[in-house]
C-alpha positions in Angstrom: 55.5 -164.1 174.5 52.3 -163.8 176.5 50.1 -162.8 173.5 51.4 -165.8 171.5 50.8 -168.1 174.4 47.2 -166.8 174.7 46.7 -167.5 171.0 47.7 -171.1 171.7 45.7 -171.7 174.8 42.6 -169.5 174.9 39.4 -170.2 173.1 37.8 -166.8 173.7 38.8 -163.4 172.3 41.3 -161.5 174.4 42.8 -157.9 174.4 46.4 -157.0 174.6 47.2 -154.4 177.3 50.2 -152.3 178.1 52.3 -149.9 176.0 49.9 -149.4 173.1 49.7 -145.9 171.5 49.6 -146.2 167.7 48.3 -148.2 164.8 51.5 -150.1 164.1 51.4 -151.6 167.6 47.7 -152.5 167.2 48.6 -154.3 163.9 51.3 -156.2 165.8 48.9 -157.2 168.5 46.4 -158.5 165.9 49.2 -160.5 164.2 49.9 -162.1 167.6 46.3 -163.2 168.0 44.7 -160.5 170.1 41.3 -159.2 169.1 42.1 -155.7 170.1 44.1 -153.6 172.6 43.5 -151.8 175.8 45.1 -148.3 176.1 45.6 -146.0 179.1 48.2 -143.3 178.6 47.2 -142.7 175.0 43.6 -141.9 176.0 44.8 -139.6 178.8 46.4 -137.5 176.1 43.2 -136.6 174.2 41.1 -133.5 174.0 38.2 -135.2 175.9 40.4 -136.6 178.7 39.2 -134.9 182.0 42.7 -134.1 183.2 44.6 -130.8 183.3 46.1 -129.7 179.9 49.6 -129.3 181.5 49.5 -133.0 182.3 48.7 -133.8 178.7 51.6 -131.5 177.6 53.9 -133.4 180.0 52.9 -136.6 178.3 53.7 -135.2 174.9 57.1 -134.0 176.1 57.9 -137.3 177.8 60.1 -140.1 176.4 60.1 -143.8 177.2 62.7 -143.0 179.8 60.5 -140.7 181.9 58.8 -143.4 183.9 59.8 -145.3 187.0 58.6 -148.5 188.7 57.3 -148.0 192.3 56.1 -150.4 195.0 58.1 -153.4 193.7 59.0 -154.3 197.3 55.3 -154.7 198.0 54.6 -156.9 195.0 52.3 -154.2 193.7 54.5 -152.7 191.0 53.2 -149.5 189.3 54.8 -147.6 186.5 54.6 -143.9 187.2 55.8 -140.6 185.8 59.3 -139.9 186.9 59.0 -136.9 189.2 60.2 -135.8 192.6 57.6 -137.8 194.5 57.9 -141.1 192.6 61.7 -140.9 192.8 61.5 -140.3 196.6 59.3 -143.5 196.8 61.9 -145.5 195.0 64.7 -144.1 197.2 62.9 -145.1 200.4 62.1 -148.6 199.0 65.8 -149.1 198.0 67.5 -147.6 201.1 65.2 -148.3 204.1 65.8 -151.6 205.7 62.6 -153.6 206.3 60.6 -151.0 204.5 56.8 -151.1 205.0 54.1 -149.5 202.9 53.4 -147.0 205.7 56.8 -145.5 205.0 55.7 -144.4 201.5 51.9 -144.2 202.0 52.0 -140.4 202.3 53.8 -140.1 199.0 51.6 -142.6 197.2 48.4 -140.9 198.4 45.6 -141.1 195.8 44.5 -137.6 196.9 47.8 -136.1 195.9 47.7 -137.9 192.6 44.2 -136.5 192.0 45.6 -133.1 192.7 48.0 -133.5 189.8 45.2 -134.1 187.3 43.1 -131.2 188.7 45.9 -128.5 189.1 48.4 -129.5 186.4 51.2 -129.6 188.9 53.0 -132.7 187.7 55.2 -132.8 190.8 52.4 -132.6 193.3 52.0 -136.4 193.6 52.4 -139.7 191.8 50.5 -140.3 188.6 50.4 -143.2 186.1 52.4 -143.0 182.8 53.3 -145.8 180.4 56.5 -146.1 178.4 54.3 -145.5 175.3 54.5 -141.8 176.1 57.6 -141.9 173.9 55.2 -142.6 171.0 52.7 -139.8 171.8 53.3 -136.6 170.0 50.0 -134.8 169.9 46.7 -134.2 171.8 44.0 -135.3 169.3 40.2 -135.7 169.8 39.2 -139.3 170.5 37.5 -139.4 167.1 40.7 -138.3 165.3 42.8 -140.7 167.3 40.6 -143.7 166.4 40.5 -142.7 162.7 44.3 -142.3 162.6 45.0 -145.6 164.3 42.5 -147.4 162.1 44.1 -146.0 159.0 47.6 -146.9 160.2 46.5 -150.5 161.1 45.1 -151.0 157.6 48.2 -149.6 156.0 50.6 -151.7 158.1 48.7 -154.9 157.6 48.4 -154.2 153.8 52.1 -153.7 153.5 52.8 -156.8 155.6 50.4 -158.8 153.5 52.1 -157.6 150.3 55.5 -158.5 151.7 54.3 -162.1 152.4 53.2 -162.4 148.7 56.5 -161.0 147.6 58.4 -163.6 149.5 56.1 -166.3 148.1 56.7 -165.1 144.6 60.5 -165.0 145.2 60.4 -168.6 146.4 58.4 -169.7 143.3 60.8 -167.9 141.0 58.3 -167.2 138.2 59.0 -163.4 138.3 57.7 -162.6 134.8 54.3 -164.2 134.9 53.3 -164.6 138.5 50.4 -162.3 139.5 48.0 -161.7 142.4 44.8 -159.7 142.3 45.1 -156.2 143.8 42.3 -157.1 146.2 44.5 -159.8 147.7 47.3 -157.4 148.2 45.1 -154.9 149.9 46.6 -152.1 147.9 45.1 -149.2 146.1 48.1 -147.8 144.3 48.4 -149.8 141.0 52.0 -148.6 140.4 53.0 -149.8 143.9 51.2 -153.1 143.3 52.9 -153.6 139.9 56.3 -153.4 141.7 55.2 -155.7 144.4 53.8 -158.5 142.2 57.0 -158.6 140.1 59.7 -158.1 142.8 62.5 -159.6 140.6 61.8 -157.5 137.6 64.3 -154.7 136.8 64.9 -152.3 134.0 63.8 -153.5 130.5 62.3 -156.6 132.0 65.6 -158.1 133.1 65.5 -160.6 136.0 68.0 -160.3 138.8 70.0 -163.5 139.0 71.2 -162.9 142.5 68.5 -163.9 145.1 70.0 -161.5 147.6 69.5 -158.6 145.1 65.9 -159.8 144.6 65.3 -159.7 148.3 66.7 -156.2 148.4 64.1 -155.1 145.8 61.3 -156.8 147.7 62.2 -155.1 150.9 62.7 -151.7 149.3 59.3 -151.8 147.5 57.4 -153.2 150.4 58.6 -150.3 152.6 57.8 -147.6 150.0 
């Protein structure tokens, strides 16, 4: 909702931030009007990231359920890795009446968190982790990560663009003769493009009479 609202009200470029880890998400952000994305957890899990390798391995092994929200009582909510320390913070926040920050300060210590990154002991303190950890499966170099995400963004947007043309063709109904240049489709595979530009065409040039069947072909080919 926020990204769409920004697209309506802002006159300057803006970045989407929070939960981004792959090209598909970047494509979605661009579609919602953002000029790019800001990533945290994904960059942590790269070869060049200056944190202990065991922390990177913990990120790869984590799922979207391995995070916890701390400091909500103090209106300074932080999403952290779910470990012994962060769970203790949550317990104190929930159970202690009239809780104050000093009650959890020793657990939220930045020095302890720094120790996690330096020693690789993921239970030594609290450390930041986004839910996008569930989408992180490797520890690439920054260069490889950028190239992979760029390729995925282009692929997703090309298929989405092709699907939009398919729907347009379906509405027009001229399945035999309607054509779009391959450049407009953003596709490189001529066989795939041929299927896309004639979504209603079946074996021997027959045309499906049922619109629902035609939509099925469009969806299947667009996802190939």
